[in-house]
PLY file of the C-alpha trace (Angstrom):
ply
format ascii 1.0
element vertex 572
property float x
property float y
property float z
element edge 571
property int vertex1
property int vertex2
end_header
0.00 0.00 0.00
2.30 2.65 -1.30
-0.35 5.33 -1.03
-1.08 4.56 2.61
0.66 6.66 5.23
0.57 7.63 8.87
0.99 11.17 10.03
0.91 12.34 13.60
-0.19 15.65 15.00
-0.17 16.49 18.68
-3.92 16.85 18.88
-4.86 13.75 16.92
-3.69 10.82 14.87
-4.34 10.98 11.14
-4.46 7.84 9.05
-4.48 8.18 5.25
-5.50 4.97 3.38
-5.92 5.64 -0.31
-8.82 8.06 -0.59
-9.89 7.54 3.01
-8.82 9.80 5.85
-9.49 8.87 9.46
-8.90 11.20 12.39
-8.50 9.63 15.82
-8.82 12.22 18.58
-6.33 11.92 21.40
-7.21 12.03 25.09
-6.24 15.19 26.95
-3.12 14.82 29.05
-5.02 15.70 32.24
-7.32 12.73 31.63
-4.76 10.37 30.20
-2.38 10.69 33.14
-4.98 10.86 35.88
-3.84 8.72 38.86
-5.34 5.24 39.07
-4.12 4.22 42.53
-3.55 5.88 45.87
0.21 5.60 45.31
-0.07 7.75 42.18
-1.48 10.75 44.07
1.09 13.55 44.15
1.80 15.40 47.44
-1.41 14.07 49.02
0.38 11.24 50.86
-1.55 11.88 54.09
-4.87 11.39 52.28
-3.68 8.36 50.31
-2.33 6.59 53.39
-5.52 7.17 55.40
-7.88 6.01 52.65
-5.72 3.02 51.69
-5.58 1.91 55.32
-9.34 2.35 55.77
-10.04 0.14 52.73
-7.53 -2.53 53.80
-8.86 -2.71 57.36
-12.52 -2.43 56.47
-12.89 0.86 58.37
-14.26 3.05 55.57
-16.41 5.88 56.89
-19.87 6.56 55.54
-19.08 10.19 54.69
-16.02 12.19 53.65
-15.32 15.86 52.94
-12.42 16.53 50.56
-11.40 20.19 50.75
-8.65 21.99 48.87
-7.76 24.13 45.86
-8.88 23.13 42.41
-6.87 20.62 40.43
-5.06 18.97 43.37
-6.78 15.56 43.20
-10.00 15.70 45.23
-12.31 14.10 42.65
-9.52 11.75 41.57
-9.06 10.53 45.14
-12.82 9.99 45.40
-12.78 7.88 42.23
-9.82 5.84 43.46
-11.69 5.20 46.71
-14.71 4.04 44.71
-12.46 1.82 42.57
-10.87 0.28 45.66
-14.26 -0.45 47.27
-15.59 -2.17 44.13
-12.42 -3.71 42.67
-12.51 -7.43 42.05
-8.75 -7.81 42.35
-7.99 -5.34 45.14
-4.62 -5.84 46.83
-4.23 -6.63 50.49
-2.87 -3.11 51.03
-6.13 -1.57 49.79
-4.98 -0.54 46.29
-7.34 -1.06 43.30
-5.96 -3.03 40.36
-6.96 -0.39 37.83
-7.42 -3.03 35.11
-10.70 -4.80 35.86
-13.93 -3.77 34.21
-15.22 -1.99 37.33
-11.99 -0.01 37.78
-11.87 1.03 34.12
-15.48 2.23 34.08
-15.06 4.24 37.27
-11.73 5.73 36.20
-13.09 6.87 32.84
-16.30 8.26 34.34
-18.49 5.89 32.35
-21.94 4.88 33.53
-21.78 2.71 36.62
-24.58 1.43 38.83
-22.55 1.68 42.00
-20.75 5.00 41.52
-22.71 8.19 40.96
-21.05 11.57 40.37
-23.09 14.73 40.81
-22.27 18.38 40.22
-23.77 20.36 43.06
-23.56 23.54 41.00
-26.42 22.26 38.80
-28.07 19.92 41.33
-28.22 22.12 44.37
-31.92 22.22 45.25
-33.85 20.37 47.92
-35.52 18.11 45.32
-32.12 16.99 44.06
-31.05 16.28 47.62
-34.17 14.20 48.27
-33.48 12.20 45.13
-29.92 11.66 46.31
-31.28 10.58 49.70
-33.57 7.95 48.15
-31.03 6.37 45.77
-28.86 4.73 48.46
-31.80 2.65 49.63
-31.04 0.26 46.76
-28.26 -2.24 47.36
-25.05 -2.37 45.39
-24.98 -4.41 42.19
-22.47 -6.87 43.68
-22.53 -8.48 47.06
-19.05 -7.31 47.96
-19.38 -3.88 46.38
-20.34 -0.49 47.78
-22.40 2.38 46.46
-20.36 5.58 46.30
-21.86 9.01 45.73
-19.39 11.72 44.72
-20.77 15.26 45.03
-18.48 17.86 43.47
-18.65 21.59 44.28
-20.50 20.68 47.45
-20.42 24.27 48.77
-23.07 25.13 46.15
-25.75 23.07 47.92
-28.42 25.14 49.63
-29.16 25.04 53.33
-32.41 23.17 52.57
-30.55 20.57 50.52
-28.11 19.95 53.37
-30.98 19.60 55.80
-32.55 16.99 53.51
-29.29 14.99 53.56
-28.71 15.32 57.28
-30.62 12.21 58.33
-29.10 9.80 55.80
-25.60 11.12 56.58
-26.26 10.45 60.24
-27.64 6.91 59.74
-26.71 5.73 56.22
-27.58 2.28 54.82
-24.90 -0.38 54.87
-22.11 -0.17 52.28
-23.00 3.37 51.18
-20.31 6.06 51.08
-20.77 9.76 50.43
-17.82 11.89 49.27
-18.26 15.67 49.12
-15.57 17.67 47.31
-15.27 21.42 47.69
-12.87 24.30 47.17
-14.61 26.46 49.78
-15.25 24.48 52.97
-15.94 27.67 54.91
-19.20 28.08 52.99
-20.32 24.63 54.14
-19.45 25.59 57.71
-21.61 28.70 57.40
-24.49 26.98 55.62
-24.61 23.56 57.25
-22.34 23.37 60.28
-24.01 20.18 61.69
-22.99 18.31 58.52
-19.28 18.65 59.29
-19.51 16.58 62.49
-20.88 13.67 60.44
-18.05 13.66 57.87
-14.36 12.84 57.96
-12.52 15.82 56.56
-9.33 15.63 54.49
-7.54 18.82 53.43
-5.69 18.55 50.15
-2.49 20.56 49.76
-1.34 22.68 46.88
1.22 20.91 44.74
4.61 22.60 44.83
6.51 23.70 41.70
9.13 20.96 42.07
6.51 18.20 42.20
4.68 19.68 39.21
7.88 19.97 37.17
8.83 16.38 38.01
5.40 15.12 36.93
5.50 17.15 33.71
8.94 15.73 32.89
7.58 12.21 33.33
4.62 13.00 31.07
6.87 14.60 28.45
9.12 11.54 28.49
6.15 9.21 28.13
4.81 11.29 25.23
8.29 11.63 23.69
8.15 15.41 23.81
11.08 17.83 23.82
10.44 20.39 26.54
12.91 22.91 28.00
13.31 23.04 31.76
12.53 26.77 31.76
9.29 26.04 29.91
8.29 23.50 32.57
9.07 25.99 35.35
6.89 28.62 33.68
4.01 26.17 33.31
4.36 25.05 36.94
4.33 28.66 38.09
1.22 29.46 36.03
-0.57 26.35 37.34
-0.57 27.86 40.85
-0.39 24.53 42.66
-2.83 22.57 40.46
-1.58 19.47 38.66
-4.62 19.33 36.40
-4.08 22.95 35.38
-0.41 22.23 34.66
-1.25 19.34 32.32
-3.95 21.42 30.63
-1.48 24.27 30.08
1.02 21.83 28.59
-1.69 20.60 26.25
-2.45 24.20 25.31
1.19 24.95 24.53
1.56 21.75 22.49
-1.44 22.63 20.35
0.16 25.96 19.46
2.66 24.41 17.10
5.16 21.70 16.43
8.73 21.37 17.57
10.34 21.60 21.00
8.49 23.39 23.75
10.58 26.45 24.64
10.19 29.11 27.31
9.54 31.75 24.64
6.74 29.61 23.24
5.17 29.21 26.68
5.33 32.97 27.28
3.72 33.67 23.94
0.89 31.19 24.46
0.19 32.07 28.10
0.84 35.81 27.78
3.64 35.87 30.36
6.00 38.80 30.93
9.52 38.35 29.48
12.37 38.27 31.98
14.08 41.15 30.18
11.37 43.58 31.31
12.00 42.70 34.94
15.66 43.37 34.24
14.77 46.88 32.99
12.72 47.40 36.15
15.64 46.40 38.38
18.03 48.63 36.44
15.72 51.63 36.92
15.56 50.92 40.67
19.29 50.41 41.15
20.31 53.40 39.01
17.49 55.56 40.39
16.28 56.34 36.87
12.60 57.39 37.02
12.72 58.36 33.35
12.92 54.67 32.39
9.54 53.92 34.00
7.33 55.39 31.28
8.95 53.60 28.29
8.79 50.36 30.28
5.04 50.65 30.92
4.43 51.80 27.37
6.23 48.72 26.05
4.12 46.47 28.27
0.89 47.98 27.02
2.00 47.84 23.40
2.70 44.13 23.82
-0.77 43.61 25.31
0.64 42.48 28.67
-1.49 42.44 31.78
-0.29 45.07 34.26
-1.56 43.06 37.20
0.50 40.09 36.04
3.54 42.36 35.72
3.13 43.66 39.27
2.80 40.12 40.62
5.95 39.10 38.77
7.75 42.19 40.07
6.86 41.21 43.62
8.16 37.67 43.09
11.36 39.04 41.57
11.96 41.32 44.57
11.24 38.41 46.90
13.88 36.35 45.10
16.35 39.24 45.50
15.56 39.43 49.20
15.99 35.68 49.60
19.41 35.81 47.95
20.36 38.85 50.03
19.75 37.02 53.32
21.56 33.88 52.21
18.68 31.83 50.81
18.13 30.17 47.46
15.00 30.97 45.43
13.23 28.13 43.68
11.16 27.80 40.55
12.93 30.60 38.61
13.95 30.45 34.99
17.63 30.64 34.14
17.23 34.15 32.75
15.47 35.47 35.84
17.96 33.74 38.14
20.81 35.45 36.29
19.12 38.83 36.84
18.67 38.08 40.54
22.36 37.20 40.95
23.37 40.37 39.09
21.29 42.84 41.06
21.20 41.22 44.51
24.59 42.72 45.58
23.40 46.19 44.54
20.22 46.23 46.61
20.56 45.79 50.38
17.86 43.64 52.02
16.62 46.68 53.98
15.88 48.52 50.73
14.13 45.48 49.25
11.91 45.25 52.33
10.96 48.91 51.85
10.18 48.23 48.17
7.97 45.29 49.07
6.25 47.38 51.74
5.36 49.99 49.14
4.06 47.20 46.90
1.88 45.84 49.68
0.40 49.29 50.24
-0.43 49.65 46.54
-1.91 46.21 45.82
-5.36 46.92 47.23
-5.72 50.10 45.19
-4.47 48.32 42.07
-7.09 45.59 42.39
-10.01 48.03 42.38
-8.67 50.89 40.28
-10.06 51.78 36.89
-6.74 53.36 35.88
-4.16 50.68 36.57
-1.60 52.25 34.28
-1.31 55.38 36.40
-1.02 53.43 39.64
1.62 51.06 38.23
3.61 54.05 36.96
3.40 55.70 40.38
4.51 52.45 42.01
7.59 52.13 39.80
8.38 55.84 40.21
8.33 55.47 44.00
10.67 52.50 43.66
13.04 54.35 41.34
13.12 57.50 43.50
13.44 55.72 46.85
16.37 56.88 48.99
18.86 54.20 49.92
19.48 53.16 53.50
22.99 53.37 54.94
24.22 51.40 57.90
24.84 53.77 60.80
28.11 52.06 61.67
29.41 52.74 58.15
28.57 56.42 58.42
30.24 56.79 61.82
33.32 54.91 60.64
33.55 57.17 57.61
33.24 60.27 59.75
35.84 59.09 62.26
38.16 58.09 59.44
38.10 61.58 58.02
36.15 60.79 54.88
34.77 64.11 53.61
31.00 64.29 53.44
29.27 65.60 50.34
28.22 69.23 50.82
24.56 70.07 51.04
23.11 72.55 48.59
22.91 76.07 49.90
21.32 79.21 48.45
24.61 81.14 48.60
27.73 80.19 46.62
29.82 77.48 48.23
32.84 79.81 48.41
30.95 82.18 50.70
29.11 79.71 52.91
30.91 78.12 55.85
31.30 74.35 55.82
28.45 72.54 57.45
30.77 69.89 58.82
34.48 69.34 59.00
36.20 66.20 60.15
37.28 66.29 63.76
40.79 67.68 64.18
43.47 66.14 66.29
43.48 69.11 68.72
41.12 68.72 71.66
37.98 70.87 71.73
37.82 73.76 74.20
36.73 72.71 77.65
33.97 75.30 77.76
32.28 77.86 75.54
33.47 81.42 75.68
31.89 83.56 78.38
28.90 85.66 77.51
30.34 89.07 78.33
33.48 90.27 76.61
35.09 91.05 79.91
34.19 87.68 81.34
32.15 89.26 84.13
29.04 87.58 85.51
25.68 89.23 84.94
23.00 90.30 87.33
20.28 87.62 87.94
17.48 89.24 86.00
15.30 87.71 83.27
16.82 89.76 80.44
20.37 88.71 81.32
19.37 85.05 81.71
17.72 85.03 78.29
20.71 86.81 76.73
23.11 84.25 78.18
20.80 81.28 77.41
22.70 80.02 74.26
25.94 79.93 76.30
24.17 78.19 79.17
22.85 75.56 76.77
26.31 75.06 75.25
27.86 74.66 78.70
25.21 72.09 79.65
25.66 70.19 76.36
29.43 69.94 76.98
28.75 68.24 80.31
25.67 66.17 79.40
24.51 66.03 75.76
21.02 64.97 76.73
20.65 67.87 79.19
21.89 70.29 76.55
19.32 68.94 74.08
16.47 69.38 76.58
17.56 72.93 77.46
17.88 73.89 73.80
14.10 73.51 73.45
13.29 75.13 76.80
13.22 78.81 77.79
13.57 80.92 80.88
10.27 82.57 81.70
10.79 84.19 85.10
13.45 85.19 87.67
12.36 85.77 91.27
15.26 86.47 93.59
17.59 83.53 93.16
14.95 81.26 91.54
14.97 80.89 87.74
11.83 79.31 86.29
12.31 77.23 83.12
9.50 76.10 80.84
10.21 72.83 78.93
9.86 72.65 75.18
7.04 70.13 75.57
5.38 68.28 78.39
7.40 65.12 77.70
10.63 66.90 78.73
9.44 67.94 82.18
10.39 64.71 83.87
13.89 64.69 82.35
14.56 68.28 83.38
13.21 67.67 86.87
15.61 64.76 87.38
18.57 66.98 86.45
17.36 70.12 88.19
20.38 70.30 90.49
22.76 69.85 87.57
21.15 72.68 85.59
22.26 75.28 88.14
25.97 74.68 87.42
26.00 76.22 83.92
24.07 79.21 85.26
26.89 79.84 87.75
29.39 80.54 84.98
27.40 83.47 83.59
25.03 84.65 86.33
26.18 86.03 89.64
24.91 84.33 92.73
24.29 80.93 91.13
20.50 80.59 91.12
18.22 77.72 91.91
16.22 76.24 89.06
12.50 75.58 89.02
10.76 73.61 86.26
7.47 75.25 85.38
4.36 73.20 85.33
2.32 76.21 84.24
2.77 79.28 82.12
4.16 81.49 84.84
4.34 84.54 82.69
0.70 84.35 81.79
-0.67 82.90 84.96
-2.94 80.53 83.06
-3.37 76.83 83.31
-0.66 74.48 82.19
-1.06 73.29 78.64
-2.57 69.87 78.22
0.10 67.22 77.72
0.49 66.07 74.18
-0.70 62.58 73.39
2.24 60.17 73.13
1.78 58.39 69.83
4.01 55.68 68.42
5.45 58.13 65.88
6.19 60.65 68.61
7.87 58.01 70.77
10.11 56.99 67.87
10.98 60.63 67.19
11.89 61.15 70.86
14.14 58.08 70.87
15.96 59.21 67.73
16.35 62.73 69.12
17.79 61.33 72.33
20.17 59.15 70.32
21.48 62.18 68.46
21.86 64.10 71.70
23.93 61.32 73.28
26.29 60.93 70.30
27.62 64.22 68.84
29.46 62.30 66.10
26.25 60.68 64.96
24.43 64.02 65.01
27.15 65.60 62.89
27.02 62.74 60.40
23.25 63.01 60.05
23.45 66.76 59.42
26.40 66.56 57.04
25.11 63.72 54.90
21.42 64.64 55.08
20.54 61.22 56.46
17.29 59.91 57.83
17.51 57.84 61.00
15.29 54.76 61.08
14.11 53.31 64.36
0 1
1 2
2 3
3 4
4 5
5 6
6 7
7 8
8 9
9 10
10 11
11 12
12 13
13 14
14 15
15 16
16 17
17 18
18 19
19 20
20 21
21 22
22 23
23 24
24 25
25 26
26 27
27 28
28 29
29 30
30 31
31 32
32 33
33 34
34 35
35 36
36 37
37 38
38 39
39 40
40 41
41 42
42 43
43 44
44 45
45 46
46 47
47 48
48 49
49 50
50 51
51 52
52 53
53 54
54 55
55 56
56 57
57 58
58 59
59 60
60 61
61 62
62 63
63 64
64 65
65 66
66 67
67 68
68 69
69 70
70 71
71 72
72 73
73 74
74 75
75 76
76 77
77 78
78 79
79 80
80 81
81 82
82 83
83 84
84 85
85 86
86 87
87 88
88 89
89 90
90 91
91 92
92 93
93 94
94 95
95 96
96 97
97 98
98 99
99 100
100 101
101 102
102 103
103 104
104 105
105 106
106 107
107 108
108 109
109 110
110 111
111 112
112 113
113 114
114 115
115 116
116 117
117 118
118 119
119 120
120 121
121 122
122 123
123 124
124 125
125 126
126 127
127 128
128 129
129 130
130 131
131 132
132 133
133 134
134 135
135 136
136 137
137 138
138 139
139 140
140 141
141 142
142 143
143 144
144 145
145 146
146 147
147 148
148 149
149 150
150 151
151 152
152 153
153 154
154 155
155 156
156 157
157 158
158 159
159 160
160 161
161 162
162 163
163 164
164 165
165 166
166 167
167 168
168 169
169 170
170 171
171 172
172 173
173 174
174 175
175 176
176 177
177 178
178 179
179 180
180 181
181 182
182 183
183 184
184 185
185 186
186 187
187 188
188 189
189 190
190 191
191 192
192 193
193 194
194 195
195 196
196 197
197 198
198 199
199 200
200 201
201 202
202 203
203 204
204 205
205 206
206 207
207 208
208 209
209 210
210 211
211 212
212 213
213 214
214 215
215 216
216 217
217 218
218 219
219 220
220 221
221 222
222 223
223 224
224 225
225 226
226 227
227 228
228 229
229 230
230 231
231 232
232 233
233 234
234 235
235 236
236 237
237 238
238 239
239 240
240 241
241 242
242 243
243 244
244 245
245 246
246 247
247 248
248 249
249 250
250 251
251 252
252 253
253 254
254 255
255 256
256 257
257 258
258 259
259 260
260 261
261 262
262 263
263 264
264 265
265 266
266 267
267 268
268 269
269 270
270 271
271 272
272 273
273 274
274 275
275 276
276 277
277 278
278 279
279 280
280 281
281 282
282 283
283 284
284 285
285 286
286 287
287 288
288 289
289 290
290 291
291 292
292 293
293 294
294 295
295 296
296 297
297 298
298 299
299 300
300 301
301 302
302 303
303 304
304 305
305 306
306 307
307 308
308 309
309 310
310 311
311 312
312 313
313 314
314 315
315 316
316 317
317 318
318 319
319 320
320 321
321 322
322 323
323 324
324 325
325 326
326 327
327 328
328 329
329 330
330 331
331 332
332 333
333 334
334 335
335 336
336 337
337 338
338 339
339 340
340 341
341 342
342 343
343 344
344 345
345 346
346 347
347 348
348 349
349 350
350 351
351 352
352 353
353 354
354 355
355 356
356 357
357 358
358 359
359 360
360 361
361 362
362 363
363 364
364 365
365 366
366 367
367 368
368 369
369 370
370 371
371 372
372 373
373 374
374 375
375 376
376 377
377 378
378 379
379 380
380 381
381 382
382 383
383 384
384 385
385 386
386 387
387 388
388 389
389 390
390 391
391 392
392 393
393 394
394 395
395 396
396 397
397 398
398 399
399 400
400 401
401 402
402 403
403 404
404 405
405 406
406 407
407 408
408 409
409 410
410 411
411 412
412 413
413 414
414 415
415 416
416 417
417 418
418 419
419 420
420 421
421 422
422 423
423 424
424 425
425 426
426 427
427 428
428 429
429 430
430 431
431 432
432 433
433 434
434 435
435 436
436 437
437 438
438 439
439 440
440 441
441 442
442 443
443 444
444 445
445 446
446 447
447 448
448 449
449 450
450 451
451 452
452 453
453 454
454 455
455 456
456 457
457 458
458 459
459 460
460 461
461 462
462 463
463 464
464 465
465 466
466 467
467 468
468 469
469 470
470 471
471 472
472 473
473 474
474 475
475 476
476 477
477 478
478 479
479 480
480 481
481 482
482 483
483 484
484 485
485 486
486 487
487 488
488 489
489 490
490 491
491 492
492 493
493 494
494 495
495 496
496 497
497 498
498 499
499 500
500 501
501 502
502 503
503 504
504 505
505 506
506 507
507 508
508 509
509 510
510 511
511 512
512 513
513 514
514 515
515 516
516 517
517 518
518 519
519 520
520 521
521 522
522 523
523 524
524 525
525 526
526 527
527 528
528 529
529 530
530 531
531 532
532 533
533 534
534 535
535 536
536 537
537 538
538 539
539 540
540 541
541 542
542 543
543 544
544 545
545 546
546 547
547 548
548 549
549 550
550 551
551 552
552 553
553 554
554 555
555 556
556 557
557 558
558 559
559 560
560 561
561 562
562 563
563 564
564 565
565 566
566 567
567 568
568 569
569 570
570 571
């Protein structure tokens, strides 16, 4: 038959025999490679072991609730349980053979007298529940078999439907098993809480990227497909923990064309963001180039990319950078994205990445409900690109002590005419005390005008002895002098306690400039006005942090000089 030939396409087999052409449709990969035994279930070992043991020991419950994300094996596990209960050649360990007529009919979803599958989304009413309640009254078709009712999307059942099933779930007929599968068990708890106490619940886990990639490799090998590792990682990432979704995505990519399955092909079919765009984003952040944001977003929109998908990918990229920065190893990344992470991780300290992710977290809610996502994404990237970098305090202090010149701050007057804001400390010791107030060095009479005139010198003298005291006095003022008593009003109510504790120490600086060293009184009221004391300010968390940072600067003159010279922002 020289004119007869076979040709194969991924979606179907084509057989040409003379003038006849026969197309044989192929089974979808998600159906073809559906597990047939408990041992084939991926990641759900805790469920497989419990169900296998129950079948082997004859301790199968009358009702089960399988809860978990979609595509992780809930309905498959229910079918395997039904196969095991009705298998003619079941092993002693409780595994179905998968080859007998009963197993094949259940696995394929064909009509079976003893296994009934219902979709609660379309059979959710009380009449449907009553029908389901009456069916189990009939015995199984075989003496050793069991009737199994699998109800998918069980959270869609109404409260009335659950009430109709309550009695039979409490006292079911012999050899009748109900299996309810749901992705939203909380809805069942809200609608029919009494039902949960009559069912054994099994929570199915999401399938990790490594397990998905390993399964996809096995399928590709069985199908004799050439698939790049990066392509498998992209599919596993897009599947979001669902094995069924991963196999369906692989089917979708295969139907796109012939030849090896590459990462570029997967991105094109699934509409994923190229790694190069995340590289442009990282470059704009590292180089603090806000001008690169707008061409980047414009390119995304021109390519028809989803901005929400881009933001999600940006968050994952920053997370990978953070993980590398703290000594970890990210998983599930393509080779291209991993190369970008290794390149930019040394240039972004973990503290900065945390700040970037914090900004992202603040923006996500607005992005999800905004009608103008483009503007919000642009603002997000601009904030990232314009974010100031954090500097370790120890590095700044070491640089100052080592004599490293600090960059000058911009000033309205020319630099040649303005005095330096900071100069490195010289080797000569600082003067022991500030110069006296009066040119002749004579002490002044203890009156309010003289005290106020000498106040800057008094503050400087106090700062030389105790930096914290000098800081408190710098915000205070003298408001009255009565005899030898000088009344001082604190800068705010929070300083009163600190000044009161050092009241005796405050009098010493006064003695250098005021004759007859006075006693100091801390005002609790506006003495000059005779009114009531101002209400104390509410101590908020922000105010407490500000006070701590101010105190830190007061205690360490070197730190204070570094902050002023380099225009730094102290973080608590």
